[in-house]
C-alpha positions in Angstrom: -8.5 23.5 -4.7 -6.0 22.4 -7.1 -3.2 22.3 -4.8 -5.5 19.9 -1.8 -6.0 17.5 -5.0 -2.2 17.6 -6.0 -1.1 17.0 -2.2 -4.1 14.0 -1.7 -2.9 12.7 -5.3 1.1 12.8 -4.0 0.0 10.9 0.0 -1.7 8.1 -2.3 1.2 7.6 -4.2 3.2 7.6 -1.1 1.3 5.4 0.4 1.3 2.9 -2.5 5.1 2.9 -2.5 4.8 2.2 1.6 3.0 -0.6 0.5 5.2 -1.7 -2.1 8.6 -1.1 0.1 6.7 -3.7 3.2 6.4 -6.3 0.1 10.0 -6.2 -0.3 10.6 -6.1 3.5 8.6 -9.3 3.3 10.9 -11.2 1.3 14.0 -10.5 3.5 13.8 -11.9 6.6 16.9 -9.8 8.3 14.7 -6.6 7.2 11.9 -7.6 9.1 13.4 -6.8 12.0 13.6 -3.3 11.4 12.5 -0.7 13.1 11.7 1.1 10.3 10.0 -2.0 8.9 7.8 -1.9 12.3 6.6 1.3 11.6 5.6 1.2 7.7 3.6 -2.1 8.7 1.9 -0.7 11.4 1.2 2.1 8.7 0.0 0.0 5.9 -1.5 -3.6 7.9 -4.4 -2.0 8.7 -5.1 -0.9 5.1 -4.3 -4.5 3.6 -6.3 -6.6 6.5 -9.0 -4.9 4.7 -8.2 -6.7 1.8 -6.8 -9.7 3.0 -10.4 -10.3 4.9 -12.1 -10.5 1.6 -9.5 -11.9 -0.9 -7.7 -15.3 -0.2 -4.3 -16.0 -0.9 -4.1 -17.7 -4.4 -1.7 -20.7 -4.0 0.0 -19.3 -1.2 0.7 -15.8 -3.3 -1.0 -13.0 -1.5 -2.4 -10.5 -3.6 -3.8 -7.8 -1.6 -1.1 -5.7 -1.5 -1.5 -5.9 -5.5 -5.3 -4.9 -5.0 -4.8 -2.5 -2.7 -1.8 -0.6 -4.6 -4.4 -0.9 -8.2 -7.0 0.8 -6.4 -4.9 3.8 -4.7 -3.6 4.3 -8.6 -7.0 4.2 -9.4 -8.2 7.3 -6.8 -5.2 9.2 -8.1 -5.6 9.1 -12.0 -9.7 10.0 -10.3 -8.6 12.9 -8.3 -6.0 14.4 -11.5 -8.7 13.5 -13.8 -11.1 16.0 -11.6 
């Protein structure tokens, strides 16, 4: 059971890093046309779409990735304490 929890925490942290990578890629237009960027976008966008549906941009800034990463961090912390 301990191994399953560690793997789940690792996956949550890896997904957080994928979200962060998508955010950084979105700042550089040349990187957006990269095949890896398209794959990351397909993986991350459905999860972020949930947050974007109820968190409007603030001053043109999309804060949904921060909320999503925060939620993933809380989930990983909860699993670690369990």
